[in-house]
Structures are given as C-alpha cells and as structure tokens.
DRENDO-1510 file (C-alpha; in Angstrom, 1 decimal, always signed):
<recs>
REC; n; res; u; v; w
REC; 1; MET; -93.8; +70.0; +162.1 .
REC; 2; GLN; -96.8; +67.9; +162.1 .
REC; 3; GLN; -98.7; +70.0; +164.5 .
REC; 4; ILE; -101.0; +68.3; +167.4 .
REC; 5; HIS; -103.6; +69.9; +169.1 .
REC; 6; ASN; -103.6; +69.6; +172.8 .
REC; 7; TYR; -107.2; +68.7; +172.9 .
REC; 8; TYR; -106.9; +68.4; +177.0 .
REC; 9; GLU; -106.6; +71.8; +176.6 .
REC; 10; ILE; -109.2; +72.9; +174.5 .
REC; 11; LEU; -111.9; +70.5; +176.5 .
REC; 12; GLY; -110.1; +72.0; +180.1 .
REC; 13; VAL; -109.4; +68.5; +181.9 .
REC; 14; PRO; -107.2; +67.3; +182.6 .
REC; 15; ARG; -104.5; +64.0; +181.5 .
REC; 16; ASN; -105.9; +61.9; +183.7 .
REC; 17; ALA; -109.2; +63.1; +183.9 .
REC; 18; THR; -112.1; +60.2; +183.1 .
REC; 19; GLY; -115.1; +59.9; +180.9 .
REC; 20; ASP; -117.9; +61.4; +182.7 .
REC; 21; GLU; -115.2; +64.6; +183.5 .
REC; 22; ILE; -114.2; +64.5; +179.8 .
REC; 23; LYS; -118.3; +64.8; +178.5 .
REC; 24; LYS; -119.2; +66.8; +181.1 .
REC; 25; ALA; -116.6; +68.8; +180.2 .
REC; 26; PHE; -117.8; +68.5; +177.0 .
REC; 27; ARG; -120.7; +69.2; +177.5 .
REC; 28; ARG; -120.9; +72.3; +179.1 .
REC; 29; LEU; -118.4; +74.2; +176.2 .
REC; 30; ALA; -120.9; +72.8; +173.6 .
REC; 31; ARG; -123.2; +73.9; +175.0 .
REC; 32; GLN; -121.5; +77.3; +175.4 .
REC; 33; TYR; -119.7; +78.0; +171.4 .
REC; 34; HIS; -123.2; +76.3; +170.4 .
REC; 35; PRO; -123.6; +78.2; +166.4 .
REC; 36; ASP; -127.5; +78.7; +167.5 .
REC; 37; VAL; -125.6; +80.5; +170.8 .
REC; 38; ASN; -123.6; +82.5; +168.4 .
REC; 39; PRO; -125.6; +82.9; +165.3 .
REC; 40; GLY; -122.1; +84.6; +162.5 .
REC; 41; ASN; -119.4; +84.1; +165.1 .
REC; 42; LYS; -116.6; +82.6; +163.1 .
REC; 43; GLU; -114.3; +82.1; +165.9 .
REC; 44; ALA; -117.1; +80.6; +168.0 .
REC; 45; GLU; -117.9; +78.2; +165.4 .
REC; 46; GLU; -114.0; +77.6; +164.8 .
REC; 47; LYS; -114.2; +76.2; +169.0 .
REC; 48; PHE; -117.1; +74.1; +168.5 .
REC; 49; LYS; -115.5; +72.0; +165.6 .
REC; 50; ASP; -112.6; +72.6; +168.2 .
REC; 51; ILE; -114.4; +71.4; +170.8 .
REC; 52; ASN; -115.6; +68.1; +168.9 .
REC; 53; GLU; -113.0; +67.1; +167.7 .
REC; 54; ALA; -111.2; +67.0; +171.0 .
REC; 55; TYR; -114.4; +64.9; +172.1 .
REC; 56; ASP; -114.4; +62.6; +169.4 .
REC; 57; VAL; -110.8; +61.9; +170.5 .
REC; 58; LEU; -110.6; +61.8; +174.2 .
REC; 59; SER; -114.3; +60.0; +174.3 .
REC; 60; ASP; -112.6; +56.9; +172.4 .
REC; 61; ASP; -110.6; +54.4; +174.2 .
REC; 62; ASP; -108.5; +53.4; +171.8 .
REC; 63; LYS; -107.8; +57.2; +169.9 .
REC; 64; ARG; -107.3; +58.4; +172.9 .
REC; 65; ALA; -104.6; +55.7; +173.7 .
REC; 66; GLU; -102.8; +56.6; +170.5 .
REC; 67; TYR; -103.2; +59.9; +170.9 .
REC; 68; ASN; -101.4; +60.2; +174.4 .
REC; 69; ARG; -98.9; +58.1; +172.6 .
REC; 70; SER; -98.5; +61.3; +169.4 .
REC; 71; LEU; -98.0; +63.5; +172.6 .
REC; 72; LEU; -94.8; +61.7; +174.3 .
REC; 73; GLY; -92.9; +60.8; +171.4 .
REC; 74; GLY; -91.9; +62.2; +167.8 .
REC; 75; ALA; -90.1; +64.8; +167.2 .
REC; 76; LYS; -91.2; +66.6; +164.1 .
REC; 77; ARG; -94.6; +66.4; +166.5 .
REC; 78; ARG; -96.1; +69.4; +168.6 .
REC; 79; VAL; -99.0; +70.8; +170.6 .
REC; 80; VAL; -100.8; +73.5; +169.6 .
REC; 81; ARG; -102.4; +75.1; +172.2 .
REC; 82; PRO; -105.4; +77.0; +172.9 .
REC; 83; GLY; -105.3; +80.1; +170.4 .
REC; 84; GLU; -102.7; +79.0; +168.5 .
REC; 85; LYS; -103.5; +79.0; +164.4 .
REC; 86; LYS; -104.1; +75.1; +163.5 .
REC; 87; ALA; -102.8; +73.9; +160.2 .
REC; 88; THR; -105.8; +71.6; +159.2 .
REC; 89; ASN; -107.8; +71.2; +155.9 .
REC; 90; GLY; -110.4; +71.6; +158.0 .
REC; 91; ASN; -111.8; +67.7; +158.0 .
REC; 92; GLY; -110.9; +66.0; +161.2 .
REC; 93; PRO; -113.6; +63.7; +162.6 .
REC; 94; ARG; -116.3; +64.3; +164.0 .
REC; 95; SER; -118.0; +62.6; +166.6 .
REC; 96; GLU; -121.8; +61.2; +167.0 .
REC; 97; PHE; -122.4; +63.3; +169.9 .
REC; 98; ASP; -122.5; +66.3; +168.2 .
REC; 99; LEU; -124.7; +68.9; +168.5 .
REC; 100; TRP; -124.3; +70.4; +165.1 .
REC; 101; LYS; -123.4; +67.7; +162.0 .
REC; 102; PHE; -121.4; +69.7; +159.8 .
REC; 103; LYS; -120.9; +68.2; +156.5 .
REC; 104; ASP; -117.8; +69.3; +153.6 .
REC; 105; PHE; -119.4; +71.1; +150.2 .
REC; 106; ASN; -117.5; +72.5; +146.9 .
REC; 107; ALA; -117.1; +76.0; +146.7 .
REC; 108; THR; -119.5; +76.4; +144.0 .
REC; 109; THR; -122.9; +74.4; +146.3 .
REC; 110; THR; -125.3; +76.7; +147.6 .
REC; 111; LYS; -127.1; +74.2; +150.9 .
REC; 112; ARG; -126.6; +75.0; +154.2 .
REC; 113; PRO; -125.8; +72.7; +156.5 .
REC; 114; LYS; -128.2; +70.2; +158.4 .
REC; 115; ILE; -129.0; +72.0; +161.6 .
REC; 116; THR; -130.3; +68.9; +164.7 .
REC; 117; SER; -130.1; +69.9; +167.9 .
REC; 118; ALA; -129.3; +67.9; +171.4 .
REC; 119; PRO; -133.2; +67.1; +173.3 .
REC; 120; ARG; -131.4; +69.4; +176.6 .
REC; 121; PRO; -132.2; +67.6; +179.7 .
REC; 122; PRO; -135.7; +68.6; +181.8 .
REC; 123; MET; -135.3; +71.6; +184.3 .
REC; 124; ARG; -135.6; +70.7; +188.0 .
REC; 125; ARG; -138.4; +73.0; +189.8 .
REC; 126; ASP; -139.6; +73.8; +192.7 .
REC; 127; VAL; -143.1; +74.0; +193.1 .
REC; 128; GLU; -145.6; +74.9; +195.8 .
REC; 129; ALA; -149.0; +73.7; +197.0 .
REC; 130; LYS; -151.9; +74.5; +199.7 .
REC; 131; LEU; -152.6; +72.3; +202.0 .
REC; 132; THR; -155.5; +72.5; +204.4 .
REC; 133; LEU; -155.3; +70.7; +207.7 .
REC; 134; PRO; -158.5; +70.1; +210.7 .
REC; 135; LEU; -156.3; +71.6; +213.7 .
REC; 136; GLU; -156.8; +68.1; +214.9 .
REC; 137; LYS; -154.6; +67.1; +212.1 .
REC; 138; ALA; -152.2; +69.5; +212.2 .
REC; 139; TYR; -151.8; +69.1; +216.2 .
REC; 140; GLN; -151.6; +65.6; +216.1 .
REC; 141; GLY; -149.3; +65.5; +212.8 .
REC; 142; GLY; -149.1; +61.4; +211.2 .
REC; 143; ARG; -149.4; +59.4; +207.7 .
REC; 144; GLN; -151.6; +61.4; +205.2 .
REC; 145; ARG; -152.6; +61.3; +201.9 .
REC; 146; ILE; -153.5; +64.3; +199.9 .
REC; 147; ARG; -153.6; +64.9; +196.3 .
REC; 148; LEU; -151.9; +67.3; +194.8 .
REC; 149; GLU; -153.5; +70.3; +192.0 .
REC; 150; ASP; -151.2; +68.0; +189.4 .
REC; 151; GLY; -153.3; +65.3; +190.1 .
REC; 152; ARG; -151.4; +63.2; +191.9 .
REC; 153; SER; -151.6; +61.7; +195.0 .
REC; 154; ILE; -148.7; +61.4; +197.7 .
REC; 155; GLU; -148.3; +60.1; +201.2 .
REC; 156; VAL; -146.6; +62.4; +203.3 .
REC; 157; ASP; -145.3; +62.1; +206.9 .
REC; 158; MET; -146.2; +65.4; +208.6 .
REC; 159; PRO; -145.1; +66.6; +211.5 .
REC; 160; ALA; -146.7; +67.1; +215.0 .
REC; 161; GLY; -147.7; +70.7; +216.0 .
REC; 162; MET; -147.7; +72.7; +212.5 .
REC; 163; ILE; -148.9; +75.5; +212.9 .
REC; 164; ASP; -150.5; +77.5; +210.1 .
REC; 165; GLY; -148.8; +79.4; +207.4 .
REC; 166; GLN; -145.8; +76.9; +207.9 .
REC; 167; LYS; -144.1; +75.7; +205.3 .
REC; 168; ILE; -142.7; +72.0; +204.6 .
REC; 169; ARG; -140.7; +70.4; +202.5 .
REC; 170; LEU; -140.7; +67.3; +200.1 .
REC; 171; LYS; -137.4; +66.8; +198.3 .
REC; 172; GLY; -137.6; +65.2; +194.9 .
REC; 173; GLN; -141.9; +66.0; +194.5 .
REC; 174; GLY; -141.9; +68.5; +192.6 .
REC; 175; ILE; -140.9; +69.1; +188.9 .
REC; 176; ASP; -138.6; +66.9; +187.0 .
REC; 177; GLY; -136.1; +66.3; +190.7 .
REC; 178; GLY; -137.6; +69.5; +192.2 .
REC; 179; ASP; -138.5; +70.0; +195.9 .
REC; 180; LEU; -142.6; +70.5; +196.5 .
REC; 181; TYR; -143.3; +72.8; +199.0 .
REC; 182; LEU; -146.6; +72.5; +201.2 .
REC; 183; LYS; -148.2; +75.5; +202.4 .
REC; 184; ILE; -150.5; +74.6; +205.7 .
REC; 185; THR; -153.3; +76.6; +206.5 .
REC; 186; ILE; -155.5; +75.3; +209.5 .
REC; 187; ALA; -158.8; +75.2; +209.5 .
REC; 188; ARG; -161.2; +77.7; +211.2 .
REC; 189; HIS; -161.8; +75.1; +214.2 .
REC; 190; PRO; -165.7; +75.3; +216.0 .
REC; 191; PHE; -164.8; +75.5; +219.6 .
REC; 192; PHE; -161.0; +76.2; +219.9 .
REC; 193; LYS; -158.6; +79.0; +218.5 .
REC; 194; ILE; -155.5; +79.6; +218.2 .
REC; 195; GLN; -153.5; +82.7; +220.2 .
REC; 196; GLY; -149.8; +81.7; +219.7 .
REC; 197; SER; -149.0; +79.6; +222.1 .
REC; 198; ASP; -152.0; +79.6; +223.8 .
REC; 199; ILE; -155.4; +78.0; +223.1 .
REC; 200; PHE; -159.1; +80.2; +223.8 .
REC; 201; CYS; -162.0; +78.6; +223.9 .
REC; 202; VAL; -165.4; +80.0; +225.5 .
REC; 203; VAL; -167.8; +77.2; +228.2 .
REC; 204; PRO; -171.3; +77.4; +228.9 .
REC; 205; VAL; -172.4; +77.4; +233.0 .
REC; 206; THR; -175.6; +77.4; +234.4 .
REC; 207; PRO; -176.7; +79.8; +237.3 .
REC; 208; SER; -175.9; +77.1; +240.2 .
REC; 209; GLU; -172.3; +76.3; +238.6 .
REC; 210; ALA; -171.5; +79.5; +239.0 .
REC; 211; ILE; -172.8; +80.5; +242.6 .
REC; 212; VAL; -171.9; +77.1; +243.8 .
REC; 213; GLY; -168.8; +76.4; +241.8 .
REC; 214; GLY; -167.7; +72.8; +241.7 .
REC; 215; SER; -165.7; +70.3; +238.8 .
REC; 216; ILE; -167.0; +70.2; +235.6 .
REC; 217; GLU; -165.7; +68.3; +232.3 .
REC; 218; VAL; -163.9; +71.1; +229.9 .
REC; 219; PRO; -163.3; +70.0; +226.1 .
REC; 220; THR; -158.9; +70.3; +225.6 .
REC; 221; ILE; -157.3; +69.6; +221.9 .
REC; 222; ASP; -156.2; +65.7; +223.3 .
REC; 223; GLY; -160.1; +65.3; +225.4 .
REC; 224; MET; -161.8; +66.0; +228.1 .
REC; 225; VAL; -160.8; +66.8; +230.9 .
REC; 226; LYS; -161.8; +68.4; +234.6 .
REC; 227; MET; -161.3; +71.8; +235.4 .
REC; 228; THR; -162.9; +73.6; +238.8 .
REC; 229; VAL; -165.0; +76.5; +238.8 .
REC; 230; PRO; -164.9; +78.6; +241.8 .
REC; 231; LYS; -167.6; +80.4; +244.0 .
REC; 232; GLY; -168.8; +82.6; +242.5 .
REC; 233; VAL; -167.5; +82.6; +238.8 .
REC; 234; LYS; -168.4; +85.4; +236.6 .
REC; 235; SER; -169.3; +85.7; +233.4 .
REC; 236; GLY; -166.7; +86.4; +231.0 .
REC; 237; GLN; -164.0; +85.8; +232.9 .
REC; 238; ARG; -161.3; +83.3; +232.3 .
REC; 239; LEU; -159.8; +80.9; +233.5 .
REC; 240; ARG; -156.2; +78.5; +233.0 .
REC; 241; LEU; -156.4; +75.4; +232.3 .
REC; 242; ALA; -151.9; +74.7; +232.0 .
REC; 243; ASN; -150.1; +73.2; +229.4 .
REC; 244; LYS; -153.1; +72.6; +227.6 .
REC; 245; GLY; -152.6; +74.9; +224.9 .
REC; 246; TYR; -149.8; +74.2; +221.4 .
REC; 247; PRO; -146.6; +72.6; +221.2 .
REC; 248; VAL; -143.8; +75.7; +220.4 .
REC; 249; ALA; -140.3; +74.5; +219.2 .
REC; 250; SER; -138.9; +74.3; +222.6 .
REC; 251; GLY; -141.1; +71.5; +222.6 .
REC; 252; GLU; -143.0; +73.4; +225.4 .
REC; 253; ARG; -146.9; +73.9; +225.3 .
REC; 254; GLY; -149.2; +77.0; +226.0 .
REC; 255; ASP; -151.9; +77.4; +228.2 .
REC; 256; GLN; -155.6; +76.4; +227.7 .
REC; 257; LEU; -157.6; +79.3; +228.3 .
REC; 258; VAL; -161.2; +79.1; +229.0 .
REC; 259; GLU; -163.8; +81.9; +229.0 .
REC; 260; ILE; -167.4; +81.0; +231.5 .
REC; 261; GLN; -169.9; +82.3; +229.9 .
REC; 262; ILE; -172.9; +81.7; +232.6 .
REC; 263; VAL; -176.3; +80.4; +230.3 .
REC; 264; THR; -180.2; +80.4; +231.8 .
REC; 265; PRO; -181.9; +77.5; +230.7 .
REC; 266; PRO; -184.3; +77.3; +227.4 .
REC; 267; GLU; -187.8; +75.3; +229.0 .
REC; 268; PRO; -187.2; +74.6; +232.9 .
REC; 269; THR; -188.8; +71.6; +234.2 .
REC; 270; PRO; -192.0; +72.7; +236.3 .
REC; 271; GLN; -189.8; +71.8; +239.2 .
REC; 272; GLU; -187.0; +74.4; +238.4 .
REC; 273; TRP; -189.6; +76.7; +237.9 .
REC; 274; GLU; -190.8; +76.4; +241.3 .
REC; 275; LEU; -187.4; +76.0; +243.2 .
REC; 276; TYR; -186.4; +79.6; +240.4 .
REC; 277; GLU; -189.1; +81.0; +242.6 .
REC; 278; LYS; -188.8; +80.1; +245.3 .
REC; 279; LEU; -184.6; +81.2; +245.4 .
REC; 280; ARG; -186.1; +85.0; +243.8 .
REC; 281; GLU; -188.3; +85.3; +246.9 .
REC; 282; LEU; -184.9; +84.2; +249.6 .
REC; 283; GLU; -182.5; +86.1; +247.8 .
REC; 284; THR; -181.1; +88.9; +249.2 .
REC; 285; PHE; -178.9; +90.1; +246.3 .
REC; 286; LYS; -180.1; +93.1; +244.2 .
REC; 287; PRO; -177.5; +94.2; +241.8 .
REC; 288; ARG; -179.1; +97.7; +240.4 .
REC; 289; GLN; -179.3; +98.9; +243.9 .
REC; 290; ASN; -176.6; +101.4; +242.9 .
REC; 291; LEU; -177.3; +100.9; +239.8 .
REC; 292; PHE; -178.4; +105.5; +239.4 .
</recs>
C-alpha cells in the first residue's frame, strides 16, 4: 500500500491553513529541529527532513492541490502520521527554503554535506538613555530635539510636568524596532528647588521692606508675581504662594514657599547713610537687652 505523509500534521497546521501560517510553522519547527541545534540526534535530523518535505509541498499551490486530491482519493493510499515508520528511499523533494541543503552521496563517499545557515531575523531590543532637562523645560514640556549616544537625532514630544527619575517610552525608537526609554533628570536650578510638589526659593528684602512691609515682586516658574510682605517680617520666615508649585499626577499643583532673607545694602549712598544714622538715634528697639 502506498503511504502518504500527513504534511499538515507534520507542520502542525490545519487543512485550511494560509500560506503565511504554513511558512510561520515551518520556520518555527526548522529552528527547533535544525541539525546545528541537535548535533548527532538522528531523530531530529529525520524530523528536519520531514519538515522540509512537508513545506516543499504545502508552500506550492499546484503541489498542495495535487496532494489534497491524493489525500481524498486512492484506495491504496494511506496517510502516514508523525511517529510512524516511513516507506521512503530518502530522496524526497527538497524545499528552496531549507535551512540545510542535503545532497545524496554514495555509500563509499567520504564527503560531508555542505551546511548553510539562513540569516536570522534581527531581534528587537529595548534601550535606555538619559536626558537632562532644565526645570523650565521639564515643567512646560513640548517638542524637543535630542541627540542619542548612538549618534541619532530625534524629535520628541515631551509631556508637561516631568519629574526627576521619570521614564518616557518612545515606541519603535530602540534597536531593530525595540522601544527607547528616556530617563529624565532635572538639572539643578540656580533659584528654585523642587520639594515634592512644592517649589522652594529664597527672596531677599531690605530692612525697610521687612519693617514696613508691602508688595514686592517674586519670581515663580510661571513668571513674576506680586506678593505681600507682612509688617515686621523676620529673616528666615517662610511665606506661601498658593498653587504656584509643581504639578502632580492628579493635575493639581503644589505651593511656592518663599523664605525671607533680610539683606543690608552693601554701599549706602550718603543720603541713606544719614537717614540710617538718624534712625539709629531714634530707634528704641534693643535686641541685646536680654542677651545675658
């Protein structure tokens, strides 16, 4: 009885499998049973030959149609399932997609089959890069062109309100289609310090501003705003500007903490000097009265 190999079961695909499904199954099994992966394994070598033979038939529309007819007709034919002993002379068809090209040799030959390896598809790999931003840029966000360590220059749409240590995923910008993760570092600012969701700063005032109080201009991350200094404010005292801090995940903002620093003029004008002398004669406050 003539035996017909069940090529569909060999590749593990249904009878109605598409060409892409057949190709995908062939590549997966070929990598699994490749002689280079299974050196000296005769069973794997025979399996590898079966896989090539099955793909050679099922990948060709005409051969596949004829094969399907042979499965349905011919009373003297039967399908050989995987694991059954084959009746074959070892000279079955070979596929042009074979990862190995087998040649027939006489029993007396000492030559070994030539081995060729098909190129493997590149593997996707995610990479990480560091990006240092000024505080204003991390706060505002927006488009920014950056240069990576591998020499590439890309334009990134940065979100607003980024924080130190945050990672931004750039899909497909890694190696061979992987993703790129940008780790954000916020550069030290000469005036502002981030404390959680609050922004801290130190603002100098003159002695007269501290005593009399009044309105002064204070820098914020949004620009200059007016702040009222209370009468008799002390050096080191902190004032609060509500909702002028850094944004948080909920969309709300912290506060700006303003520490007052009373600073004397380095070089008073003659008129100022005269007024300070008169003030000293008139003032009754004695800060060292209870020192001892």
